[in-house]
LOGU-283163 format. One line per field, with one value per atom (N, C-alpha, C): residue in one letter; atom name; y, x, z. Coordinates in Angstrom, 1 decimal, m for minus. Last residue first. Example, Ala and Ser with C-alpha at 12.3 -4.5 7.8 and 13.67 -1.06 7.14 Angstrom:
! LOGU-283163
aa = [s:s:s:a:a:a] .
at = [N:CA:C:N:CA:C] .
north = [m2.2:m1.1:0.0:m5.7:m4.5:m3.3] .
east = [12.8:13.7:12.9:13.2:12.3:13.2] .
up = [7.1:7.1:7.9:7.8:7.8:7.8] .
! end
This chain:
! LOGU-283163
aa = [y:y:y:q:q:q:k:k:k:h:h:h:v:v:v:i:i:i:t:t:t:e:e:e:g:g:g:l:l:l:i:i:i:f:f:f:f:f:f:i:i:i:a:a:a:i:i:i:s:s:s:a:a:a:v:v:v:i:i:i:y:y:y:l:l:l:l:l:l:l:l:l:g:g:g:i:i:i:t:t:t:g:g:g:w:w:w:t:t:t:r:r:r:d:d:d:e:e:e:k:k:k:t:t:t:e:e:e:n:n:n:q:q:q:y:y:y:s:s:s:k:k:k:v:v:v:i:i:i:k:k:k:a:a:a:r:r:r:k:k:k:r:r:r:f:f:f:l:l:l:y:y:y:l:l:l:y:y:y:n:n:n:p:p:p:i:i:i:l:l:l:m:m:m:i:i:i:i:i:i:y:y:y:l:l:l:y:y:y:l:l:l:g:g:g:n:n:n:p:p:p:i:i:i:v:v:v:q:q:q:q:q:q:k:k:k:v:v:v:f:f:f:d:d:d:w:w:w:k:k:k:f:f:f:i:i:i:y:y:y:n:n:n:i:i:i:i:i:i:m:m:m:l:l:l:v:v:v:s:s:s:f:f:f:v:v:v:n:n:n:l:l:l:g:g:g:q:q:q:l:l:l:a:a:a:v:v:v:i:i:i:l:l:l:g:g:g:m:m:m:a:a:a:n:n:n:f:f:f:a:a:a:p:p:p:t:t:t:t:t:t:n:n:n:t:t:t:k:k:k:v:v:v:k:k:k:t:t:t:l:l:l:a:a:a:m:m:m:f:f:f:i:i:i:r:r:r:y:y:y:y:y:y:f:f:f:y:y:y:r:r:r:m:m:m] .
at = [N:CA:C:N:CA:C:N:CA:C:N:CA:C:N:CA:C:N:CA:C:N:CA:C:N:CA:C:N:CA:C:N:CA:C:N:CA:C:N:CA:C:N:CA:C:N:CA:C:N:CA:C:N:CA:C:N:CA:C:N:CA:C:N:CA:C:N:CA:C:N:CA:C:N:CA:C:N:CA:C:N:CA:C:N:CA:C:N:CA:C:N:CA:C:N:CA:C:N:CA:C:N:CA:C:N:CA:C:N:CA:C:N:CA:C:N:CA:C:N:CA:C:N:CA:C:N:CA:C:N:CA:C:N:CA:C:N:CA:C:N:CA:C:N:CA:C:N:CA:C:N:CA:C:N:CA:C:N:CA:C:N:CA:C:N:CA:C:N:CA:C:N:CA:C:N:CA:C:N:CA:C:N:CA:C:N:CA:C:N:CA:C:N:CA:C:N:CA:C:N:CA:C:N:CA:C:N:CA:C:N:CA:C:N:CA:C:N:CA:C:N:CA:C:N:CA:C:N:CA:C:N:CA:C:N:CA:C:N:CA:C:N:CA:C:N:CA:C:N:CA:C:N:CA:C:N:CA:C:N:CA:C:N:CA:C:N:CA:C:N:CA:C:N:CA:C:N:CA:C:N:CA:C:N:CA:C:N:CA:C:N:CA:C:N:CA:C:N:CA:C:N:CA:C:N:CA:C:N:CA:C:N:CA:C:N:CA:C:N:CA:C:N:CA:C:N:CA:C:N:CA:C:N:CA:C:N:CA:C:N:CA:C:N:CA:C:N:CA:C:N:CA:C:N:CA:C:N:CA:C:N:CA:C:N:CA:C:N:CA:C:N:CA:C:N:CA:C:N:CA:C:N:CA:C:N:CA:C:N:CA:C:N:CA:C:N:CA:C:N:CA:C:N:CA:C:N:CA:C:N:CA:C:N:CA:C:N:CA:C:N:CA:C:N:CA:C:N:CA:C:N:CA:C:N:CA:C] .
north = [m10.7:m9.2:m9.2:m12.2:m12.1:m12.1:m11.5:m12.5:m12.6:m8.9:m8.6:m9.9:m9.9:m9.3:m9.1:m11.4:m12.4:m11.8:m9.7:m11.3:m11.8:m7.5:m7.4:m9.2:m7.9:m6.8:m7.1:m8.4:m9.4:m8.5:m6.4:m7.9:m8.7:m4.5:m4.2:m5.6:m5.9:m5.4:m4.7:m6.1:m7.1:m6.7:m3.1:m4.1:m5.6:m2.3:m1.3:m2.4:m3.5:m3.7:m3.1:m3.3:m4.4:m4.3:m0.6:m1.4:m2.7:m0.9:0.3:m0.1:m3.0:m2.6:m2.1:m1.7:m3.0:m2.8:1.1:0.9:m0.5:m0.4:0.5:0.7:m1.6:m2.1:m1.8:0.7:m0.4:m1.5:2.1:2.6:1.5:m0.1:0.4:0.8:0.1:m1.2:m0.8:2.8:2.3:0.2:2.8:3.4:3.0:0.4:0.0:1.5:2.6:0.4:0.4:4.5:5.1:3.7:3.7:3.3:3.9:5.7:4.9:5.0:7.6:7.5:6.0:7.8:9.1:8.8:6.1:5.8:7.2:7.1:5.8:5.3:10.1:9.9:8.4:9.3:9.8:9.5:8.0:7.0:7.9:9.9:9.1:8.4:11.8:12.5:11.5:10.3:10.6:10.9:9.9:9.1:9.5:10.7:10.7:10.5:8.8:10.0:10.7:5.7:6.5:8.2:5.5:4.3:5.2:6.9:6.6:6.8:6.6:8.0:7.9:4.2:4.6:5.9:3.5:2.7:3.8:5.8:5.6:4.4:4.1:5.3:5.6:1.7:1.6:3.3:3.5:2.3:1.4:4.6:5.5:4.2:2.4:3.2:3.7:1.4:0.5:1.3:3.3:2.8:1.8:3.0:4.8:4.3:0.7:0.9:2.2:1.2:0.3:0.3:2.8:3.3:2.8:1.3:2.7:3.1:m0.8:m1.6:m0.2:m0.6:m0.4:m1.1:m0.9:0.4:0.8:m3.8:m3.0:m1.5:m6.1:m4.8:m4.2:m9.2:m7.4:m6.9:m12.1:m11.4:m10.3:m14.9:m13.8:m12.7:m17.0:m16.3:m15.3:m17.6:m17.8:m17.7:m17.4:m18.2:m19.1:m14.3:m15.2:m16.7:m12.8:m13.2:m14.1:m13.7:m14.1:m14.8:m12.3:m13.5:m14.4:m9.8:m10.5:m11.5:m9.7:m9.6:m9.9:m8.8:m9.7:m10.2:m6.4:m7.7:m9.4:m4.9:m5.3:m6.3:m5.4:m5.7:m5.8:m3.5:m4.8:m5.6:m1.3:m1.7:m3.1:m0.4:m0.7:m1.1:0.0:m1.0:m1.4:2.6:1.3:m0.6:4.1:3.7:2.3:4.6:3.8:3.4:5.6:3.8:3.4:7.7:6.5:5.7:9.0:9.3:7.6:9.0:9.0:7.9:11.0:9.7:8.9:13.5:12.7:11.3:13.9:13.7:12.6:14.9:13.7:13.1:17.0:15.7:15.0:19.7:18.1:16.8:20.7:21.2:20.5:20.9:20.2:20.5:22.3:22.9:21.8:21.4:22.4:22.9:17.9:18.9:19.9:16.6:17.3:18.3:15.8:16.7:17.3:13.3:13.7:15.6:11.5:12.2:13.1:11.0:12.2:12.5:9.9:11.0:11.6:7.5:8.4:9.6:6.4:7.0:7.8:5.9:7.4:7.2:4.3:5.6:6.8:2.1:2.6:3.9:1.7:2.1:3.0:1.5:2.4:2.7:m1.0:0.3:1.3] .
east = [m31.6:m32.4:m34.0:m29.9:m30.5:m31.0:m29.2:m30.0:m30.7:m27.4:m28.5:m29.7:m25.7:m26.3:m28.2:m24.4:m24.1:m25.6:m24.3:m24.8:m25.2:m24.0:m25.0:m25.4:m22.1:m22.7:m24.3:m20.1:m20.8:m21.6:m19.3:m20.1:m20.8:m18.5:m19.5:m20.2:m16.4:m17.1:m18.5:m14.8:m15.3:m16.5:m14.1:m15.1:m15.9:m12.3:m14.0:m14.8:m10.3:m11.4:m12.8:m9.7:m9.9:m10.7:m8.9:m10.1:m10.7:m7.0:m8.4:m9.1:m5.2:m5.6:m6.7:m4.6:m5.3:m5.7:m3.4:m4.3:m5.0:m0.8:m2.2:m2.8:0.5:0.1:m1.2:1.0:0.3:m0.6:2.6:1.5:0.8:4.8:4.3:2.3:5.8:5.2:4.1:6.7:6.0:4.8:8.3:7.6:6.6:10.4:9.6:8.4:11.2:10.7:9.9:12.4:11.5:10.5:13.3:13.8:12.5:13.2:12.8:13.4:13.8:15.0:14.6:12.1:11.8:12.7:11.1:10.8:10.9:11.6:11.9:11.7:10.9:12.0:12.5:7.8:7.8:10.2:7.9:7.6:7.6:9.0:9.7:9.3:6.2:7.9:8.8:4.6:4.8:5.4:3.7:4.8:5.2:1.2:2.0:3.4:0.1:m0.2:0.6:0.5:0.3:1.3:0.4:1.2:1.4:m1.8:m1.2:m0.1:m3.8:m3.6:m2.2:m4.4:m4.1:m2.8:m5.1:m3.7:m3.8:m7.8:m7.1:m5.2:m9.8:m8.9:m7.9:m10.5:m9.4:m8.8:m13.2:m11.5:m10.1:m13.7:m12.8:m12.0:m15.1:m14.0:m13.3:m16.6:m15.2:m14.9:m18.7:m17.7:m16.2:m19.6:m18.7:m17.9:m20.9:m19.9:m19.2:m22.8:m21.8:m20.7:m24.8:m23.6:m22.8:m25.5:m24.6:m24.1:m26.7:m25.9:m24.7:m28.5:m27.5:m26.6:m31.0:m30.6:m29.5:m31.0:m30.7:m30.5:m29.2:m30.7:m30.2:m28.4:m28.3:m29.3:m27.8:m29.0:m28.7:m26.3:m25.4:m27.2:m25.8:m26.7:m26.9:m22.5:m23.4:m24.6:m22.4:m21.9:m22.4:m22.7:m23.5:m22.9:m20.9:m22.5:m23.7:m19.0:m18.8:m20.8:m19.0:m18.5:m19.4:m19.5:m20.2:m20.5:m16.6:m17.7:m19.4:m15.7:m15.0:m16.4:m16.6:m16.4:m16.3:m15.3:m16.7:m17.1:m12.5:m13.6:m14.9:m12.6:m11.9:m12.7:m13.9:m13.8:m14.1:m11.6:m13.1:m14.2:m9.8:m9.8:m10.2:m10.3:m10.1:m10.1:m10.9:m11.9:m11.8:m8.3:m9.5:m10.2:m6.9:m6.3:m7.5:m8.0:m8.8:m8.2:m7.3:m8.9:m9.0:m4.5:m4.9:m6.8:m4.7:m4.4:m4.5:m5.5:m6.5:m6.0:m3.7:m5.1:m5.8:m2.1:m1.5:m2.9:m3.1:m2.4:m2.9:m4.5:m4.5:m4.2:m5.4:m4.0:m3.9:m5.4:m5.5:m4.5:m5.3:m6.3:m6.1:m2.9:m2.9:m4.1:m1.7:m2.9:m3.2:0.8:0.6:m0.5:m0.1:1.0:0.9:m1.4:m2.4:m1.5:1.2:0.1:m1.2:1.9:2.9:1.6:m0.4:m0.1:1.3:m0.2:m1.3:m0.6:2.6:2.0:0.8:2.3:3.1:2.3:0.4:m0.1:1.4:1.4:0.3:0.0:3.6:4.4:2.8:2.1:2.9:3.5:0.9:0.3:1.0] .
up = [m2.4:m1.9:m3.4:m3.7:m2.2:m1.5:m6.2:m6.2:m4.8:m5.4:m5.6:m6.2:m4.6:m3.3:m4.0:m6.6:m5.0:m4.5:m9.0:m8.9:m7.3:m7.6:m9.5:m9.1:m6.0:m5.6:m6.8:m8.0:m6.6:m6.4:m9.5:m10.1:m9.0:m7.6:m8.8:m9.4:m6.9:m6.4:m6.8:m8.8:m8.3:m7.4:m9.9:m11.2:m10.3:m8.2:m8.5:m8.9:m8.1:m6.9:m7.4:m11.1:m10.2:m9.0:m10.6:m11.7:m11.2:m8.7:m9.1:m9.7:m10.2:m8.2:m8.1:m11.8:m12.1:m10.8:m11.3:m12.1:m11.9:m10.0:m9.6:m10.0:m12.1:m10.6:m10.6:m13.2:m14.1:m13.7:m12.2:m12.2:m13.4:m11.8:m10.6:m10.9:m14.5:m13.8:m12.3:m14.3:m15.3:m14.8:m12.6:m12.2:m13.2:m13.4:m12.1:m12.2:m15.3:m15.7:m14.9:m14.2:m15.1:m15.4:m10.8:m12.2:m13.2:m8.0:m9.1:m10.3:m5.9:m6.7:m8.2:m4.6:m5.5:m6.3:m2.4:m3.5:m4.8:0.3:0.4:m1.7:0.0:m0.1:m0.4:0.3:m1.1:m0.9:3.2:1.6:0.8:4.7:4.3:3.4:3.5:3.6:3.5:5.0:3.7:3.2:7.0:6.9:5.9:8.0:8.7:8.0:5.8:5.8:6.8:6.7:5.5:5.5:10.0:8.7:6.9:10.0:11.2:10.5:8.5:9.0:8.9:7.9:6.8:7.1:11.1:10.4:8.9:9.8:11.7:11.5:8.5:8.1:9.4:9.8:8.5:8.2:11.1:11.8:10.8:9.1:9.9:10.8:7.7:7.5:7.8:9.8:8.5:8.6:10.1:11.4:10.9:7.4:7.7:9.1:7.9:7.4:6.8:10.0:10.0:9.0:8.3:9.3:10.0:6.6:6.3:7.3:7.8:6.6:6.7:9.7:10.2:8.9:7.7:8.8:8.9:7.7:6.3:7.0:9.2:9.4:8.1:7.5:8.2:8.2:8.3:8.0:8.3:6.0:7.2:7.1:4.6:4.9:6.0:3.8:5.5:5.9:1.6:1.9:3.0:1.8:0.6:0.6:3.4:3.9:2.6:2.1:3.6:3.6:0.0:m0.4:0.7:0.9:0.5:0.2:2.6:3.9:2.4:0.5:0.7:1.9:m0.5:m1.9:m0.8:1.8:1.5:0.5:1.3:2.4:2.4:m1.2:m1.0:0.3:m0.5:m1.4:m1.9:1.8:2.2:0.8:0.0:0.7:1.4:m1.3:m2.6:m1.1:0.6:m0.6:m0.8:1.3:2.7:1.1:m1.3:m0.7:0.2:m1.0:m2.4:m2.0:1.2:1.1:m0.6:0.3:1.7:1.7:m1.4:m2.0:m0.9:0.2:m0.9:m1.1:1.4:2.3:1.2:m0.3:0.6:1.2:m2.0:m2.6:m1.7:m1.2:m0.4:m0.8:m3.3:m2.5:m1.4:m6.6:m5.8:m4.8:m9.0:m8.0:m6.8:m10.3:m10.0:m9.1:m9.8:m10.1:m9.6:m9.1:m10.6:m11.1:m6.5:m6.5:m7.8:m7.7:m7.3:m7.4:m8.5:m9.5:m9.4:m5.8:m6.9:m7.6:m4.5:m3.8:m5.0:m6.1:m5.9:m5.9:m5.8:m6.7:m6.8:m2.8:m3.5:m4.6:m2.4:m2.2:m2.1:m3.1:m4.4:m4.0:m1.8:m3.1:m3.8:0.4:0.4:m0.5:0.0:0.0:0.2] .
! end
């Protein structure tokens, strides 16, 4: 995640209107991690047939994001200078492969979440 944070942070620093690239990079990482956790929970829910109270889904999702925000803040946001320093001398080939890996991670996280939501959750309700 540190490298993905670095790649997103560096991309966001190039956006002139973005005044908080470090925070926005952390927010995107937390959002993607949340999609991954929710995808796993959808599979577990499908297997074990848990019954969730629909009124509690949104508050519980917000609690999960807050819980995920804390370690990301401590290990990414607060240590961003150290992370940037450790990756700033990467080669062009490493940068290319890292960017491809990041884009695959983003696309796969979003696609899996929506595919599971459409196939597993939609059939269940």
